[in-house]
Structure formats: structure tokens, C-alpha cells
C-alpha positions in Angstrom: 0.0 0.0 0.0 2.9 2.4 0.8 4.3 1.8 -2.7 0.9 2.6 -4.3 0.5 5.8 -2.2 4.1 6.9 -3.0 3.2 7.0 -6.7 0.2 9.3 -6.2 2.3 12.5 -5.9 4.1 12.2 -9.3 0.8 11.1 -11.0 -0.9 14.2 -9.6 1.8 16.5 -10.9 1.8 14.7 -14.3 -2.0 15.0 -14.6 -2.0 18.7 -13.7 0.8 19.3 -16.1 -1.0 17.4 -18.9 -4.2 19.3 -18.3 -2.3 22.6 -18.3 -3.6 23.6 -14.9 -1.9 25.7 -12.3 -2.0 24.9 -8.6 -4.4 27.9 -8.2 -6.8 26.6 -10.9 -6.8 23.1 -9.5 -7.4 24.6 -6.0 -10.5 26.4 -7.3 -11.8 23.2 -8.9 -11.3 21.0 -5.9 -11.6 23.4 -2.9 -8.2 22.1 -1.6 -5.6 24.7 -0.8 -2.6 25.3 -3.2 -0.2 24.4 -0.4 -1.9 21.1 0.3 -1.9 20.3 -3.4 1.7 21.1 -3.7 2.6 19.0 -0.7 0.6 16.1 -2.2 2.5 16.4 -5.5 6.0 16.3 -3.8 5.1 13.6 -1.4 5.2 15.7 1.8 1.5 15.1 2.5 0.0 11.6 2.7 -3.0 11.2 0.2 -6.3 10.4 1.8 -9.8 9.8 0.3 -10.9 13.2 1.6 -8.2 14.8 -0.6 -8.2 12.4 -3.6 -12.0 12.3 -4.3 -12.3 16.0 -5.2 -9.2 15.7 -7.4 -10.4 12.6 -9.3 -13.8 14.4 -9.8 -12.0 17.4 -11.2 -10.0 15.3 -13.6 -12.9 13.0 -14.3 -10.8 9.8 -13.8 -11.4 6.7 -11.7 -9.7 6.7 -8.3 -7.7 3.5 -9.1 -6.1 5.3 -12.1 -4.7 7.9 -9.7 -3.7 5.4 -7.0 -2.2 3.1 -9.6 -3.8 -0.2 -8.8 -1.8 -3.4 -9.0 -0.4 -4.2 -12.3 -2.3 -6.8 -14.2 -0.2 -9.8 -15.0 -0.4 -11.6 -18.3 -3.7 -13.5 -18.1 -2.8 -16.0 -20.8 -2.2 -19.6 -19.7 0.3 -21.5 -21.7 -0.6 -25.1 -20.9 1.9 -27.9 -21.2 0.4 -31.0 -22.7 0.9 -34.2 -20.7 -0.2 -37.7 -21.3 -2.6 -39.3 -18.8 -4.0 -42.9 -19.6 -3.3 -42.4 -23.3 -5.1 -39.0 -23.5 -3.5 -35.6 -23.9 -4.4 -33.3 -21.0 -3.9 -29.5 -20.9 -4.5 -27.7 -17.6 -6.4 -24.5 -18.4 -6.4 -23.0 -14.8 -3.6 -21.9 -12.6 -3.2 -23.2 -9.1 -4.6 -22.7 -6.5 -8.2 -22.6 -7.6 -11.3 -24.3 -6.2 -12.2 -25.3 -9.8 -9.8 -27.1 -12.1 -10.3 -26.8 -15.9 -8.8 -29.0 -18.5 -8.9 -29.6 -22.2 -8.6 -33.4 -22.8 -8.0 -35.1 -26.2 -9.1 -38.7 -25.9 -7.8 -41.1 -28.6 -10.2 -43.5 -30.3 -8.6 -46.5 -28.6 -9.6 -45.3 -25.1 -13.1 -46.8 -25.4 -13.3 -49.5 -22.8 -15.1 -48.4 -19.6 -13.2 -48.5 -16.3 -15.5 -46.9 -13.8 -14.2 -44.9 -10.8 -15.6 -42.6 -8.2 -14.2 -39.9 -6.0 -15.4 -36.7 -4.1 -16.2 -33.8 -6.3 -18.3 -32.6 -9.1 -17.6 -32.6 -12.9 -18.8 -30.7 -15.9 -17.9 -31.9 -19.4 -18.3 -30.1 -22.7 -17.7 -31.9 -26.0 -15.7 -29.7 -28.4 -15.4 -32.2 -31.2 -16.0 -35.9 -31.7 -18.4 -38.2 -29.8 -17.9 -38.8 -26.1 -19.2 -41.9 -24.4 -20.1 -41.3 -20.8 -20.9 -44.2 -18.4 -22.5 -42.8 -15.3 -23.8 -45.4 -12.8 -26.2 -47.5 -14.8 -26.5 -45.0 -17.7 -24.4 -45.3 -21.0 -24.7 -42.0 -22.9 -23.2 -40.7 -26.1 -22.6 -36.9 -26.2 -22.1 -35.1 -29.5 -20.0 -32.0 -30.2 -21.7 -29.0 -28.5 -23.3 -31.1 -25.7 -22.5 -30.9 -22.0 -23.0 -33.0 -19.0 -22.5 -32.5 -15.3 -22.5 -35.0 -12.5 -21.5 -35.9 -8.9 -18.2 -37.8 -9.2 -19.2 -39.9 -6.2 -21.3 -41.9 -8.7 -19.3 -44.5 -10.6 -18.3 -43.0 -13.9 -16.1 -43.2 -16.9 -15.8 -41.3 -20.2 -13.9 -41.9 -23.3 -14.2 -42.3 -27.1 -17.0 -44.2 -28.8 -14.2 -45.8 -30.8 -15.1 -43.9 -33.9 -12.5 -41.2 -33.5 -10.7 -38.9 -31.1 -12.8 -36.7 -28.8 -11.9 -33.2 -27.6 -13.5 -32.3 -24.2 -13.4 -29.4 -21.8 -13.6 -30.7 -18.2 -14.2 -28.6 -15.1 -13.7 -30.3 -11.8 -14.9 -28.8 -8.5 -15.4 -29.7 -4.9 -18.6 -31.5 -4.0 -21.6 -29.3 -4.2 -19.8 -26.8 -6.5 -22.2 -26.9 -9.5 -21.6 -25.2 -12.7 -24.7 -24.4 -14.7 -24.6 -23.5 -18.4 -27.3 -21.0 -19.3 -28.4 -21.7 -22.9 -31.2 -20.0 -24.8 -33.5 -22.7 -26.2 -33.2 -23.1 -29.9 -36.8 -22.4 -30.6 -37.3 -19.5 -28.2 -37.3 -16.9 -30.9 -40.2 -18.6 -32.7 -42.1 -19.3 -29.5 -42.1 -23.1 -30.3 
């Protein structure tokens, strides 16, 4: 916080200079004395909300622009492919996170069910191919564009139908953490 506040003075001076305002003109706009504004700019006065709010109103900027919020790190995730049971798995979330997202490419030969169960909740979205999902006593085939969600305490397995590779997005979360996809029904525009 001290680092962020230390940068306020130079930003104030730069803003005033860019706007072509004198200390007297800024004082009139904000109701803050010239001496206080000057001390803020050179770091001899600690910035407070009481002083900063009239200034950001005068400049018509958000407060975080003046304070210089934390820098935004590169949001891109560059996953490293790894092989798990013959599939290629790419982690799409950083750790730590309550939800773990993966892109999984399942080869056609991974088509023999081997059911497992564990704590958690899973959401699957088929990007391409046909996914076979065995969930308890159900044996379902999901096409590209379809999604499924289930409690992973139920015996389950998913893989290829054997007809080709399958590309799937998986989101795994703790028990009770449910992810709902909100989709507009296809016929909602026609009222059908």
C-alpha cells in the first residue's frame, strides 16, 4: 500500500501538467488549498480519500487510475500437454483454484469403460467428436456441443465411442460446487 501511495504525488503532478492547470486553478476546482496540493505532489502530504476524491472528480478519472492499482499480470495460460492414460491433457487453470479446468483429447482406442468414483463434481463439454459417458447405470453418447454435469461420487467413466478422437473441456470442482450452463432454447425466438 505504501508503494501505491508513494506513486500518487508524481501522478498528480503529471496529470496537472498534462491538463495545463496551475495549482491555483486546481485549487479552485477542488476546494483544496494550493499548499496542500503542492505537498501532495511532492510527497510531503499523505494522500487520503478526503483529498483524492475531489481531485479525481475534477480530472474525471477513476480513483484507481490515480492510485495506480496493482499491475495486471499476463492473463494467458500456456498449458503444457501431458499424457494421462493415453489421453493428452492440458491444464487451463492456474493453481490454487477451487475449480480445475482441463482440455482433454481422448484417442479412439480409449473406449473400454473402467469406472471410478471420488469426491467432487464434474462438468464436461464436447468440443469435437463423440464422447461416451458411463454414469452409474447410464451409458450415454454426447455429440459436439453437448454438455453433462454429475456428482463424481457416482461410478463414472468417459472416453471415445471408438469412432475417432474426442476433444473435451472438463471442469472439476469440490462436492456441491455446481456449474450451470445457461443456454437459450433453440426455438425460443419462434415461440415453439
